[in-house]
C-alpha positions in Angstrom: 0.0 0.0 0.0 1.2 3.5 -0.8 1.1 5.7 2.2 -0.7 9.0 2.2 1.3 12.1 2.4 0.8 15.9 2.6 2.7 18.4 0.5 5.1 20.4 2.7 3.1 22.8 4.7 4.8 25.7 6.5 3.9 26.7 10.0 1.9 29.6 8.5 -0.4 27.1 6.8 -1.2 25.0 9.9 -4.1 25.5 12.2 -4.1 24.8 16.0 -7.0 23.9 18.3 -5.7 24.4 21.8 -6.6 25.5 25.4 -4.6 28.7 25.4 -2.5 31.2 23.4 0.7 29.2 23.7 1.5 25.8 22.3 0.8 22.8 24.5 1.6 19.1 24.0 -2.1 18.1 23.7 -3.0 20.7 21.1 -4.7 19.4 18.0 -2.9 20.5 14.8 -4.3 20.6 11.3 -2.5 20.4 8.0 0.3 18.4 9.4 1.5 14.8 10.4 1.1 13.8 14.0 3.6 11.6 15.9 1.3 8.6 15.6 1.3 8.8 11.8 -2.0 10.5 11.5 -2.4 13.1 8.8 -4.8 16.0 9.2 -6.1 18.5 6.6 -8.5 21.4 7.1 -9.8 24.4 5.1 -9.5 27.9 6.5 -12.9 28.6 8.2 -14.9 31.4 6.5 -15.7 32.9 9.9 -12.1 33.9 10.5 -12.7 37.1 8.6 -16.5 37.3 8.5 -19.2 38.4 11.0 -23.0 38.3 10.9 -25.0 41.5 10.9 -28.3 41.3 12.7 -31.0 43.6 11.3 -33.3 45.2 13.8 -36.9 44.4 13.9 -39.5 46.8 12.4 -40.6 49.0 15.3 -40.8 52.4 13.6 -44.4 52.1 12.5 -43.7 54.3 9.6 -45.7 54.2 6.3 -42.8 52.7 4.5 -42.2 50.0 7.1 -38.7 51.3 7.8 -36.4 49.6 10.2 -35.7 51.3 13.5 -32.3 51.2 15.1 -28.8 50.3 13.9 -27.7 46.9 12.8 -25.8 44.9 15.5 -22.9 42.5 15.0 -23.6 38.9 15.8 -21.1 36.4 17.1 -18.4 35.2 14.8 -19.0 31.5 13.8 -16.2 29.3 12.4 -17.4 26.3 10.5 -14.6 23.8 10.6 -14.3 21.1 7.9 -11.4 18.7 7.7 -10.2 15.2 7.1 -8.2 12.8 9.4 -6.3 9.9 7.8 -4.8 7.4 10.3 -2.6 4.3 9.7 -5.3 2.0 11.2 -8.9 2.1 12.6 -7.8 2.1 16.3 -5.6 5.1 15.8 -8.3 6.9 13.9 -10.9 6.3 16.7 -8.4 7.6 19.3 -7.8 10.7 17.3 -11.6 11.4 16.9 -12.0 10.8 20.7 -9.2 13.3 21.4 -10.7 16.0 19.2 -14.2 15.4 20.5 -13.0 15.7 24.1 -11.4 19.1 23.4 -14.7 20.3 22.1 -16.7 19.5 25.2 -19.8 21.5 26.2 -19.1 24.9 27.7 -15.4 24.4 27.3 -13.2 27.3 26.1 -10.8 26.6 23.2 -8.6 28.8 21.1 -8.5 28.5 17.3 -5.1 29.7 16.2 -3.9 30.4 12.7 -1.7 32.7 10.7 -3.4 35.8 9.5 -1.9 36.9 6.2 -3.6 40.3 6.4 -1.7 41.2 9.6 1.3 38.9 9.1 1.2 37.2 12.5 -0.3 34.2 14.2 -3.4 35.0 16.1 -5.9 33.1 18.3 -9.6 33.5 18.7 -11.3 32.4 21.9 -14.3 30.1 21.1 -16.7 27.6 22.3 -18.1 24.7 20.3 -21.7 24.8 19.2 -24.0 22.4 17.3 -23.1 18.9 16.2 -19.7 17.3 16.0 -19.8 15.0 13.0 -17.2 12.4 12.0 -18.2 10.7 8.8 -16.1 7.6 7.8 -14.9 7.7 4.2 -16.0 4.4 2.5 -13.1 2.0 2.0 -9.5 2.5 2.8 -7.8 5.6 1.7 -4.2 5.7 0.5 -2.2 5.4 3.7 -4.9 4.0 6.0 -8.5 4.8 7.1 -10.1 8.2 7.0 -13.0 10.3 8.2 -14.4 13.6 7.4 -14.9 15.9 10.4 -17.3 18.8 10.8 -18.0 21.1 13.8 -18.6 24.7 14.5 -16.9 27.2 16.8 -18.6 30.4 18.1 -16.3 33.2 19.2 -16.8 35.7 22.0 -18.7 38.9 21.1 -17.0 41.2 20.3 -14.6 38.7 18.6 -11.1 39.7 19.8 -8.1 38.0 18.1 -5.0 37.9 20.2 -1.4 37.4 19.1 -0.2 33.8 20.0 3.1 32.3 20.8 5.5 34.0 23.2 4.2 36.6 25.6 4.9 40.3 24.8 6.3 42.0 27.9 8.5 44.7 29.4 10.5 44.5 32.6 10.8 47.9 34.4 13.2 48.4 37.4 13.3 51.2 39.9 16.4 53.2 39.2 17.8 55.7 41.6 16.0 59.0 41.8 17.4 61.8 39.7 18.9 64.7 41.5 17.9 68.3 41.0 19.9 71.4 41.8 23.6 72.1 41.5 26.6 70.0 42.7 29.4 72.1 44.2 33.1 71.5 44.0 35.2 69.5 46.4 35.5 72.4 48.9 31.7 72.5 49.2 31.0 68.9 48.3 27.2 68.6 48.7 24.1 68.6 46.5 21.8 71.6 46.7 18.2 70.8 46.1 15.8 67.9 46.7 15.9 64.5 44.9 13.0 63.7 42.6 11.4 60.3 42.3 10.8 59.6 38.6 10.7 55.8 39.0 11.3 53.5 36.1 9.7 53.7 32.6 9.5 51.6 29.4 7.6 51.4 26.2 4.8 48.8 25.7 3.6 48.4 22.1 0.2 47.1 21.4 0.6 46.0 17.7 -3.2 45.4 17.3 -6.1 47.7 16.4 -8.1 47.5 19.7 -7.2 47.9 23.4 -5.2 45.1 25.1 -5.5 44.2 28.7 -2.2 43.6 30.4 -1.1 41.5 33.3 1.0 43.3 35.9 3.5 41.3 38.0 5.2 43.3 40.8 8.3 41.9 42.6 9.4 43.6 45.9 10.7 45.3 47.8 8.6 48.3 47.0 6.3 50.5 49.1 2.8 51.2 47.7 3.8 51.4 44.0 1.9 53.7 41.6 1.6 52.3 38.1 0.8 54.8 35.3 0.1 54.7 31.6 1.5 58.1 30.7 0.0 57.8 27.2 -3.6 57.7 28.5 -3.1 59.4 31.9 -4.6 56.4 33.7 -3.0 55.2 37.0 -3.6 52.9 40.0 -1.9 52.3 43.3 -1.2 49.1 45.0 -1.7 49.6 48.8 1.0 48.3 51.2 4.6 47.3 51.2 5.6 44.3 49.0 8.4 42.5 50.7 11.7 41.6 49.1 11.1 38.6 46.7 7.4 38.7 47.2 5.1 39.1 44.1 1.7 40.6 43.4 -0.1 39.9 40.1 -2.9 42.0 38.7 -5.0 40.8 35.8 -6.5 44.0 34.3 -9.0 42.1 32.2 -10.6 40.1 35.0 -9.7 42.3 37.9 -8.2 39.3 39.8 -5.4 40.2 42.2 -3.1 37.6 43.8 -2.7 37.5 46.8 -6.4 38.4 47.2 -5.7 40.5 50.4 -4.0 43.1 48.3 -6.0 46.3 47.8 -5.9 48.7 44.8 -6.8 52.3 44.5 -8.0 53.0 41.0 -8.6 50.6 38.2 -5.9 48.7 36.3 -5.7 50.3 32.9 -5.4 48.9 29.3 -2.9 49.4 26.5 -4.3 51.5 23.6 -3.2 50.5 20.0 0.3 51.7 19.3 2.9 53.0 21.8 2.2 53.2 25.5 4.7 54.7 28.0 4.5 52.9 31.3 6.0 54.4 34.5 6.0 53.1 38.0 7.4 54.4 41.3 7.3 53.8 45.0 5.0 56.1 47.0 7.7 56.6 49.7 10.2 57.9 47.2 12.6 55.1 48.0 13.9 52.6 45.5 15.6 49.2 45.4 17.5 47.7 42.5 15.8 44.3 43.1 12.2 45.7 42.6 10.7 45.0 39.2 7.4 45.5 37.4 6.6 43.2 34.5 3.9 44.3 32.1 2.8 41.4 29.8 0.1 41.5 27.2 -1.1 40.1 23.9 -1.6 42.5 21.0 -5.3 42.5 20.1 -7.2 42.8 16.8 -10.9 43.2 16.2 
């Protein structure tokens, strides 16, 4: 028997069904050969680019029966159609079982593919809907047994695509405060004027076209740090002293703070599309070279 094969497919042409925005060992890949000899092939789903516009009902009562209100955008639906070719029937059934388990009810998955319009890999958060169909292909195919697979994914509304792969992040330390005033010569060796506390700053770039929600990770020692997005003017304060080596994480999207006993003053902010200047400093005016703020995010597209 001649074994089935796929033409060489670059990473850009492969699709991934996974549980998150980074690759995991149990992800289901399409348009590739798996370690067990299974081959998968899949078309690009139409819903990757398309959305459904929902026309409002006729409530105007006008003579011409005009429609009242703007159209709304419905959820993005990705119809997935593919084929699985396995060396034998047992391997094929295991592959179907693996794929079906990943699409369990109310389970969140990420459909990940290369977007040629933007030039990066992006993921779309989805849930499965409707039927999962695995239709055996009559007879043996070249290379083993095969089945056609169909299922649908529905994306969150609004449908945000996020960059996948490695996290985007910046690490910002707390450098020594700049000194104002005039430094005299050796005869009068002292600094005239008070020290400022500018803190540390860095540039965070959201490559997408909609706001991105970052994760903040603060490592002490630092006293009640103030974290500011100077591009938007938004800021928040973390109340209390964070000890040396201790960490506080703040998820700006969900509002979850770890440890949960940590209080915030103000709301964690988001990164607007493009450049964002991030600055942080200690409320006490002190600094420590071991203190660090990591801002991590995923650039986000509509």
